[in-house]
C-alpha positions as MATLAB code, in Angstrom:
seq = 'MRTINAFKFVLRFAWKNNKWYVITIAFAKIIEAIGILAEIYIPKLIIDGLIEKRDYTEILILIGIFCIILFMVGQIAIWTGCKIWTMQFKLQKKLISLVMQKTARIDYEYLENPEILDMKKKAEQSYLGNASEEFFGVIKYFFSIATKIATIVGIIALLFSLGFIPVFILTIIVILNCWLKAKNIKRNFKLEEESIPYERRWQYFRDLPLNLKAIKEIKCFNLSLWVVGKFENITDITTGYYGRSFTNTAKTDALCQISVMVKNLFSYGYVSFLVCKARISIGSYTMYLSAINKYSSVLQEILENILKFSHVGLYIEYLDKYLKLPEHILRNGERRITLNEQGFDIEFKNVSFRYANNEHYALKNINLKIHNQEHISIVGENGAGKTTLIKLLCRLYLPTEGVITLNGIDIQEYALEEYISIIAPVFQDFHLFSMSVKENIALDREFDEQRANQSFQLAALGYMPEKYQDFYNREVTKLFAEDGLNLSGGEQQKFSIARSLYCKDRYIVILDEPTAALDPRSEAEIYQTIDKLVGGKMSIFISHRLSSCRFCDRVVVLSKGELVEVGTHEELMDKKGMYYELFELQAKNYRD';
ca = [
       0.000    0.000    0.000;
       2.887    2.350    0.847;
       4.403    1.712   -2.591;
       1.129    2.505   -4.352;
       0.657    5.682   -2.302;
       4.238    6.768   -3.071;
       3.639    6.289   -6.784;
       0.357    8.225   -6.631;
       2.040   11.057   -4.720;
       4.964   11.431   -7.127;
       2.819   10.922  -10.235;
       0.315   13.596   -9.105;
       3.131   16.022   -8.348;
       4.970   15.398  -11.643;
       1.820   15.379  -13.798;
       0.550   18.600  -12.234;
       3.831   20.450  -12.730;
       5.109   18.909  -15.981;
       3.140   16.118  -17.655;
       5.784   15.807  -20.412;
       8.187   14.462  -17.787;
       5.908   11.451  -17.249;
       5.245   10.998  -20.981;
       8.966   11.159  -21.833;
       9.836    8.527  -19.216;
       7.133    6.170  -20.560;
       8.408    6.655  -24.116;
      12.040    6.068  -23.059;
      11.188    2.802  -21.285;
       9.247    1.483  -24.292;
      12.190    2.223  -26.605;
      14.535    0.561  -24.100;
      12.379   -2.615  -24.186;
      12.466   -2.635  -27.997;
      16.258   -2.421  -27.874;
      16.477   -5.387  -25.469;
      14.338   -7.620  -27.708;
      16.325   -6.562  -30.787;
      19.623   -7.457  -29.069;
      18.292  -10.941  -28.297;
      16.677  -11.905  -31.588;
      18.469  -10.189  -34.507;
      22.012  -11.549  -33.770;
      20.513  -15.072  -33.902;
      19.144  -14.379  -37.407;
      22.519  -13.036  -38.559;
      24.537  -15.980  -37.205;
      22.111  -18.570  -38.574;
      22.232  -16.798  -41.926;
      26.031  -16.974  -41.971;
      26.084  -20.687  -41.042;
      23.398  -21.482  -43.593;
      25.367  -19.388  -46.180;
      22.379  -17.284  -47.158;
      22.624  -14.442  -49.653;
      25.132  -11.881  -48.363;
      22.794   -8.991  -49.285;
      20.126  -10.438  -46.974;
      22.663  -10.689  -44.143;
      23.837   -7.123  -44.756;
      20.236   -5.925  -44.601;
      19.832   -7.692  -41.234;
      23.081   -6.153  -39.983;
      21.943   -2.735  -41.230;
      18.553   -3.057  -39.523;
      20.244   -4.200  -36.301;
      22.728   -1.306  -36.317;
      20.051    1.259  -37.150;
      17.820   -0.025  -34.332;
      20.702    0.101  -31.838;
      21.714    3.562  -33.110;
      18.163    4.890  -32.840;
      17.674    3.343  -29.406;
      20.952    4.898  -28.259;
      20.140    8.324  -29.718;
      16.662    8.317  -28.217;
      18.141    7.251  -24.852;
      20.579   10.192  -24.965;
      17.875   12.668  -26.006;
      15.273   11.470  -23.492;
      17.924   11.202  -20.776;
      18.865   14.854  -21.261;
      15.239   15.966  -21.358;
      14.303   13.885  -18.312;
      17.264   15.217  -16.303;
      16.429   18.845  -17.167;
      12.750   18.422  -16.319;
      13.618   16.479  -13.164;
      15.967   19.248  -12.019;
      13.173   21.804  -12.389;
      10.706   19.524  -10.613;
      13.152   19.070   -7.743;
      13.431   22.850   -7.335;
       9.638   23.038   -7.408;
       9.406   20.395   -4.692;
      11.958   22.209   -2.527;
       9.892   25.407   -2.944;
       6.782   23.485   -1.920;
       8.456   22.257    1.286;
       9.785   25.769    1.994;
       6.278   27.192    1.639;
       4.917   24.476    3.913;
       7.574   25.201    6.538;
       6.576   28.871    6.441;
       2.873   28.008    6.742;
       2.738   25.332    9.446;
       2.094   26.305   13.030;
       5.159   27.786   14.737;
       5.095   25.192   17.529;
       5.946   22.435   15.023;
       9.274   24.122   14.266;
      10.207   23.773   17.942;
       9.311   20.068   18.019;
      12.305   17.681   17.514;
       9.988   14.926   16.212;
       8.675   17.217   13.466;
      12.207   18.342   12.618;
      13.243   14.689   12.320;
      10.216   14.087   10.077;
      11.283   17.014    7.885;
      14.823   15.620    7.691;
      13.489   12.188    6.681;
      11.257   13.850    4.098;
      14.274   15.663    2.652;
      16.062   12.315    2.348;
      13.679   11.481   -0.494;
      14.412   14.409   -2.800;
      17.611   16.302   -1.925;
      20.891   15.751   -3.772;
      21.343   12.279   -5.225;
      18.179   11.176   -3.427;
      16.154   13.050   -6.066;
      16.961   10.124   -8.353;
      15.049    7.900   -5.947;
      12.120   10.277   -5.489;
      11.556   10.813   -9.202;
      12.781    7.277   -9.766;
       9.374    6.140   -8.498;
       7.889    7.026  -11.897;
      10.862    5.492  -13.700;
      10.563    2.348  -11.588;
       6.874    2.050  -12.419;
       7.282    2.375  -16.176;
      10.438    0.278  -16.069;
       8.578   -2.484  -14.236;
       5.635   -2.270  -16.655;
       7.747   -2.399  -19.834;
      10.153   -4.988  -18.459;
       7.293   -7.265  -17.467;
       6.146   -7.104  -21.094;
       9.752   -7.760  -22.190;
      10.236  -10.670  -19.839;
       7.021  -12.335  -21.020;
       8.552  -12.509  -24.485;
      11.871  -13.805  -23.120;
      10.140  -16.472  -21.019;
       8.165  -17.642  -24.061;
      11.490  -18.064  -25.862;
      13.273  -19.750  -22.937;
      10.462  -22.250  -22.360;
      11.541  -23.870  -25.620;
      14.567  -25.021  -23.559;
      12.248  -26.594  -20.994;
      10.606  -25.673  -17.705;
      13.456  -26.744  -15.400;
      16.135  -24.330  -16.765;
      13.732  -21.393  -16.493;
      12.761  -22.453  -12.960;
      16.394  -22.733  -11.821;
      17.304  -19.344  -13.316;
      14.271  -17.747  -11.656;
      15.178  -19.205   -8.252;
      18.742  -17.847   -8.546;
      17.517  -14.332   -9.437;
      14.891  -14.343   -6.654;
      17.586  -15.442   -4.174;
      19.699  -12.471   -5.290;
      16.801  -10.079   -4.780;
      15.891  -11.597   -1.407;
      19.450  -10.937   -0.202;
      19.291   -7.346   -1.490;
      15.845   -6.825    0.052;
      17.178   -7.801    3.477;
      20.112   -5.451    2.956;
      17.857   -2.528    1.969;
      15.639   -3.156    5.010;
      18.634   -3.263    7.376;
      20.167   -0.129    5.880;
      16.902    1.791    5.957;
      16.592    1.067    9.674;
      20.138    2.381   10.147;
      19.247    5.532    8.148;
      16.210    6.154   10.352;
      18.251    5.725   13.539;
      20.940    8.107   12.252;
      18.588   11.030   11.419;
      18.835   12.803   14.842;
      22.640   12.424   14.764;
      22.732   13.747   11.186;
      20.887   16.906   12.292;
      23.312   17.353   15.177;
      26.276   16.719   12.836;
      25.032   19.478   10.491;
      24.623   21.810   13.476;
      28.253   21.410   14.583;
      29.482   21.510   10.974;
      27.818   24.899   10.380;
      28.563   26.347   13.837;
      31.804   28.118   12.789;
      29.847   29.813    9.962;
      27.380   31.286   12.461;
      28.606   34.843   13.059;
      27.020   34.965   16.520;
      28.500   31.624   17.544;
      31.989   32.260   16.150;
      32.472   35.209   18.520;
      31.847   32.934   21.498;
      34.106   30.263   20.000;
      36.968   32.711   19.486;
      36.677   34.640   22.741;
      36.414   31.528   24.904;
      38.978   29.614   22.798;
      36.454   26.881   22.080;
      37.683   25.785   18.654;
      39.162   22.492   19.895;
      36.114   21.886   22.072;
      33.692   22.457   19.167;
      35.838   20.382   16.795;
      35.916   17.642   19.436;
      32.107   17.701   19.610;
      31.980   17.554   15.815;
      34.412   14.635   15.686;
      32.461   12.734   18.343;
      29.199   13.072   16.447;
      31.084   12.281   13.216;
      32.266    9.012   14.781;
      28.646    8.123   15.559;
      27.328    8.960   12.066;
      30.358    7.268   10.447;
      29.530    4.188   12.497;
      26.092    4.074   10.905;
      27.577    4.525    7.432;
      30.194    1.858    8.138;
      27.569   -0.671    9.202;
      25.550    0.176    6.091;
      28.556   -0.291    3.778;
      29.480   -3.552    5.524;
      25.954   -4.874    5.068;
      26.048   -3.990    1.378;
      29.509   -5.528    0.873;
      28.408   -8.838    2.480;
      25.264   -8.900    0.365;
      27.171   -8.177   -2.857;
      29.660  -10.945   -2.051;
      26.849  -13.489   -1.610;
      25.143  -12.237   -4.778;
      28.365  -12.804   -6.735;
      28.243  -16.468   -5.725;
      24.723  -16.824   -7.133;
      25.794  -15.021  -10.340;
      28.662  -17.486  -10.748;
      26.258  -20.430  -10.289;
      23.903  -18.920  -12.872;
      26.729  -18.499  -15.430;
      28.009  -22.032  -14.878;
      24.538  -23.467  -15.311;
      23.466  -21.378  -18.319;
      26.695  -21.688  -20.333;
      27.042  -25.354  -19.461;
      23.442  -26.253  -20.304;
      23.241  -24.338  -23.598;
      26.678  -25.653  -24.679;
      25.417  -29.174  -23.951;
      22.431  -28.578  -26.281;
      24.769  -27.406  -29.071;
      27.032  -30.442  -28.631;
      23.991  -32.700  -28.904;
      22.937  -30.786  -32.044;
      19.622  -29.821  -30.489;
      20.099  -26.108  -31.260;
      22.077  -24.122  -33.832;
      25.029  -21.809  -33.138;
      22.745  -18.856  -33.800;
      20.248  -20.219  -31.297;
      23.153  -20.734  -28.858;
      23.915  -17.007  -29.041;
      20.243  -16.108  -28.795;
      19.587  -18.327  -25.763;
      22.656  -17.108  -23.900;
      21.652  -13.513  -24.618;
      18.068  -14.310  -23.570;
      19.255  -15.957  -20.327;
      21.457  -12.978  -19.461;
      18.691  -10.519  -20.347;
      16.144  -12.619  -18.443;
      18.327  -12.580  -15.329;
      19.130   -8.873  -15.575;
      15.571   -7.816  -16.479;
      13.934   -9.959  -13.772;
      16.501   -8.747  -11.237;
      15.892   -5.170  -12.314;
      12.125   -5.639  -11.907;
      12.536   -7.019   -8.376;
      15.167   -4.390   -7.474;
      12.882   -1.630   -8.756;
      10.097   -3.011   -6.570;
      12.487   -2.975   -3.589;
      13.638    0.573   -4.386;
       9.986    1.508   -4.806;
       9.304    0.234   -1.281;
      12.434    1.885    0.140;
      11.816    5.366   -1.211;
       8.131    4.924   -0.424;
       8.961    5.162    3.293;
      10.665    8.528    2.799;
       7.860    9.779    0.569;
       5.435    8.744    3.291;
       7.288   11.105    5.666;
       7.189   13.837    3.017;
       3.452   13.334    2.553;
       2.922   13.487    6.333;
       4.985   16.673    6.566;
       3.066   18.360    3.756;
      -0.178   17.366    5.484;
       0.776   18.869    8.847;
      -2.123   21.063    9.980;
      -2.039   24.807    9.476;
      -4.502   25.665   12.230;
      -3.410   29.267   12.645;
      -3.148   30.018    8.929;
      -6.465   28.415    8.057;
      -8.389   30.018   10.882;
     -10.698   32.815    9.867;
     -11.707   34.502    6.658;
     -12.858   37.856    8.011;
     -11.284   40.969    6.497;
      -9.996   43.884    8.558;
     -11.562   47.299    8.026;
     -10.058   50.485    9.411;
     -12.587   52.761   11.094;
     -12.401   56.093   12.906;
     -11.950   54.389   16.271;
      -8.833   52.563   15.068;
      -7.899   49.314   16.769;
      -8.431   48.031   20.292;
      -6.913   44.747   21.493;
      -8.157   42.768   24.474;
      -6.893   39.635   26.192;
      -9.807   37.811   27.821;
      -8.896   35.100   30.342;
      -5.947   34.081   28.149;
      -3.801   31.160   29.293;
      -1.099   29.357   27.365;
       0.930   26.223   27.922;
       3.682   24.983   25.627;
       3.394   21.444   24.248;
       4.725   18.727   26.586;
       4.959   21.240   29.426;
       2.751   20.882   32.471;
       3.273   24.476   33.632;
       1.451   27.463   32.131;
       3.620   30.151   30.518;
       0.660   32.550   30.855;
      -2.275   32.179   33.216;
      -5.626   33.999   33.059;
      -4.412   37.230   31.439;
      -7.017   40.016   31.192;
      -5.764   43.170   29.511;
      -7.169   45.800   27.162;
      -4.896   47.928   24.972;
      -6.576   50.976   23.474;
      -6.104   52.534   20.052;
      -2.863   54.552   19.715;
      -1.908   53.654   23.299;
       1.746   53.080   24.177;
       2.221   50.349   26.771;
       5.285   48.725   28.274;
       5.309   45.095   29.389;
       7.873   44.369   32.097;
       8.792   41.517   34.391;
      11.586   39.161   35.319;
      12.989   36.567   32.913;
      10.452   33.817   32.259;
       7.531   36.006   33.265;
       5.785   35.352   29.927;
       6.401   38.665   28.146;
       7.615   37.232   24.820;
       5.000   34.458   24.944;
       2.290   37.094   25.189;
       3.684   38.815   22.103;
       3.844   35.504   20.192;
       0.161   34.953   20.961;
      -0.655   38.465   19.789;
       1.277   37.829   16.539;
      -0.643   34.547   16.104;
       2.474   32.410   16.216;
       0.592   30.334   18.788;
      -3.041   29.710   19.653;
      -4.128   30.404   23.249;
      -4.649   27.263   25.298;
      -7.583   28.987   26.962;
      -9.393   32.292   26.449;
      -9.417   34.638   23.452;
      -7.606   37.688   22.125;
      -9.888   40.147   20.348;
      -9.351   42.942   17.849;
     -12.197   45.457   18.053;
     -14.239   42.872   19.952;
     -13.707   40.053   17.419;
     -11.548   36.998   18.114;
      -8.313   37.515   16.147;
      -8.569   33.899   14.948;
     -11.627   34.887   12.903;
      -9.523   37.214   10.738;
      -7.636   35.853    7.747;
      -4.028   35.523    8.942;
      -2.548   37.556    6.079;
      -5.083   40.303    6.794;
      -4.287   40.301   10.498;
      -0.503   40.298   10.330;
      -0.614   43.034    7.682;
      -1.431   45.572   10.437;
       1.366   44.444   12.796;
       4.995   45.637   12.624;
       7.078   43.534   15.024;
      10.716   43.877   16.015;
      11.621   40.681   17.812;
      14.390   40.274   20.333;
      16.007   37.695   18.033;
      15.425   39.762   14.865;
      17.014   38.706   11.590;
      18.575   40.769    8.821;
      18.667   38.968    5.486;
      21.811   38.549    3.383;
      20.297   40.768    0.711;
      20.542   44.426   -0.273;
      19.640   47.244    2.114;
      16.753   48.050   -0.230;
      15.323   44.531    0.067;
      15.869   44.425    3.841;
      14.046   47.668    4.488;
      11.163   47.265    2.027;
      11.024   43.449    2.103;
       8.457   42.364   -0.505;
       7.018   45.861   -0.913;
       7.845   48.519   -3.471;
      10.926   50.481   -2.431;
      10.511   54.173   -1.651;
      13.877   55.858   -0.989;
      12.355   58.930    0.648;
      10.373   56.825    3.101;
      13.466   54.670    3.761;
      15.523   57.798    4.565;
      12.841   58.939    7.011;
      12.771   55.509    8.688;
      16.549   55.445    9.125;
      16.440   58.998   10.464;
      13.825   58.120   13.093;
      15.797   55.025   14.101;
      18.960   57.135   14.665;
      20.657   55.781   11.529;
      20.242   58.892    9.406;
      23.983   59.068    8.772;
      24.148   55.743    6.956;
      22.784   56.669    3.485;
      25.447   59.391    3.318;
      28.239   57.278    4.819;
      28.117   54.522    2.187;
      28.233   54.954   -1.575;
      25.243   53.359   -3.335;
      23.943   52.522    0.147;
      20.584   50.989   -0.761;
      22.083   48.545   -3.253;
      24.752   47.295   -0.851;
      24.410   43.883    0.791;
      23.600   44.032    4.508;
      26.155   41.306    5.309;
      29.473   40.184    3.848;
      28.227   36.633    3.266;
      27.847   37.115   -0.505;
      29.611   40.451   -1.117;
      32.992   41.766   -0.015;
      31.691   45.336    0.126;
      28.714   44.320    2.271;
      27.977   46.310    5.405;
      29.644   45.419    8.680;
      27.010   46.579   11.147;
      27.501   46.613   14.892;
      24.928   44.933   17.138;
      23.379   48.291   17.957;
      23.220   49.298   14.283;
      21.571   45.999   13.416;
      18.944   46.580   16.087;
      18.302   50.127   14.850;
      18.029   48.719   11.317;
      15.315   46.307   12.454;
      13.458   49.229   14.058;
      13.771   51.241   10.842;
      12.302   48.303    8.938;
       9.217   48.230   11.162;
       8.820   51.990   10.774;
       9.010   51.724    6.985;
       5.738   49.781    7.062;
       3.468   52.832    7.344;
       0.319   50.797    6.728;
       0.892   48.768    9.905;
      -0.959   50.165   12.879;
       0.326   48.022   15.757;
       4.057   48.329   16.484;
       5.599   45.649   18.700;
       9.104   46.175   20.017;
      10.569   43.233   21.948;
      13.704   44.499   23.722;
      14.208   47.167   21.011;
      17.178   48.807   22.741;
      18.949   45.784   24.242;
      22.041   46.280   22.058;
      22.026   50.091   22.192;
      24.225   52.381   24.256;
      22.490   54.753   26.723;
      22.702   57.735   24.338;
      21.148   55.790   21.437;
      18.512   54.374   23.782;
      17.615   57.874   24.930;
      17.378   59.036   21.292;
      14.953   56.230   20.533;
      12.685   56.820   23.505;
      12.744   60.622   23.286;
      11.393   60.367   19.764;
       8.863   57.701   20.701;
       5.910   59.706   19.387;
       7.662   60.295   16.069;
       8.677   56.639   15.902;
       5.211   55.185   16.263;
       3.151   58.226   15.295;
      -0.553   57.614   15.821;
      -0.072   53.853   16.121;
      -0.551   51.467   19.006;
       2.824   50.412   20.402;
       3.771   47.594   22.738;
       7.236   47.616   24.296;
       8.993   44.807   26.097;
      12.087   45.971   27.904;
      14.221   45.110   30.892;
      15.305   48.742   31.091;
      12.481   50.231   33.102;
      13.472   53.802   32.244;
      11.593   53.234   28.979;
       8.347   52.962   30.926;
       8.366   56.710   31.544;
       7.608   57.242   27.858;
       4.589   54.898   27.823;
       0.964   55.555   28.729;
       0.703   52.452   30.890;
       2.925   49.741   32.324;
       1.909   46.068   32.502;
       3.808   43.938   35.024;
       3.970   40.154   34.608;
       5.257   37.646   37.131;
       5.414   33.882   36.606;
       2.928   34.110   33.760;
       0.357   36.185   35.656;
      -0.571   39.849   35.325;
       0.162   41.410   38.726;
       0.085   45.176   38.127;
      -1.213   47.667   35.551;
      -0.957   51.453   35.670;
       1.093   54.500   34.764;
       4.698   54.778   35.896;
       3.696   57.232   38.608;
       0.766   55.107   39.826;
       2.883   51.994   40.144;
       5.702   53.832   41.881;
       3.193   55.190   44.417;
       1.781   51.686   44.892;
       5.236   50.421   45.915;
       4.595   46.947   44.584;
       6.609   44.717   42.269;
       7.207   47.445   39.646;
       8.507   49.811   42.332;
      10.873   47.089   43.590;
      12.223   46.343   40.080;
      12.598   50.031   39.214;
      14.433   50.848   42.456;
      16.811   47.908   41.970;
      17.820   49.278   38.567;
      17.957   52.883   39.760;
      20.141   51.853   42.707;
      22.661   50.290   40.339;
      22.861   53.532   38.342;
      23.101   55.691   41.476;
      25.751   53.474   43.068;
];
């Protein structure tokens, strides 16, 4: 059943994206079968003609026909092979794009789940690199099996003239070969499955020195030998899996060579015996030997293709499962967002959230209303639930309990693309793309240089367009360009703020630790221009630096996932509660 489903999956994908790929493969396999039958039968006619001393012109015609058929089969094989490879390459890129889109669409929690990441890795085993030959080989295997079954029927009909016993013995030898290979494939597939988590870890350590954030830690703490040691340890484990796989294959091949030797001894000995007894002609001798060899190779290829079919079918099953992962958040809601005079109000109603496989709540019974154009600051100790609250607001997660509303309507009722189109987030772990400044600031929108200049000015980076020649066409990193920008941590953070400000049509600005990498002067510049930064938009700040709270309309204090205080800076200072305690601790450090 898995094999059938794999074939259906690949056939649907290939037919939908390029039906000529399927048609070309079918045509190539039919021509290949014609070539096999020609190689068996025509040489027999030529040899018999020579022994019987037929007219030389007749023999030349047979030779000419044989050569033309082989030439045409060869030319068609080259032409179809080139076409198939080109189309397959494009289909592989299409499949990679499909998986990329799926990864971007599935619920965020899946990307933090090791089991799902292992599933994705197993899915990639079916179509990346050389494995693409196996994935798209499913169609080739099918047509190869179909045409070779038709071919082998003809060969069997010919071989039965030798008797039932020779055909039976040859079949048993070939089936024994395939049984040995089937066991080997099954053993090796189990090893591949077991090695997947180690492969992911191996790739992590391999790429660690290329991670610009990690390499600073590696250099400053002199960790190169330590990291290399970790890499070598995991390499030993993965190499162990490969070694066992190669050993299994070597043992199987050695046993298969024994059966091949037995087959050759039997076939050459038996057919030679028939010639010596004058039961068959020399031409028939050649034909039968060719038929026996083709029968063995074609039958073995049929059984091997079935085994490969089954093997790759397991990986395609993982790919199918991955592509069918639910998209709860994306598929929720179809309602459109309309901007009215009142703007936007957001309310958390009895919202609780618990991460998967975690018995403790990250947020518990949050009730909070944020009014249109209001600036609020969310503060609290590490692990208080601040970032989790923002992830819920950005619809990266669904609340475990309760609802979040936008103008009184559950945000899940809005189409996701509609909803996120009004939000401009700057996350604590923001990411600048290895692309041009223009693409990083405008993203997928039309670039407006005047608006970009204004955004950089508001984010205290107004000097940059003048500092660098052809600034907006420069790469943001040096990964792909030597003249790429070399931004400091603070400049990168300001850049991410400028990017959120560029999106003028987004009415809710979320800044998660927006000044963490900034010096006090830059931080002051940002907060002193807070009104210019966010304009008439709602803004939500998360910051450990409580001085920022002075610039906000209200302060929300979280502790262990619960909302403990809400009010203005002055109100909470007068209350002398948790906010007062946190603020005084920071102020004391500055005063001391």
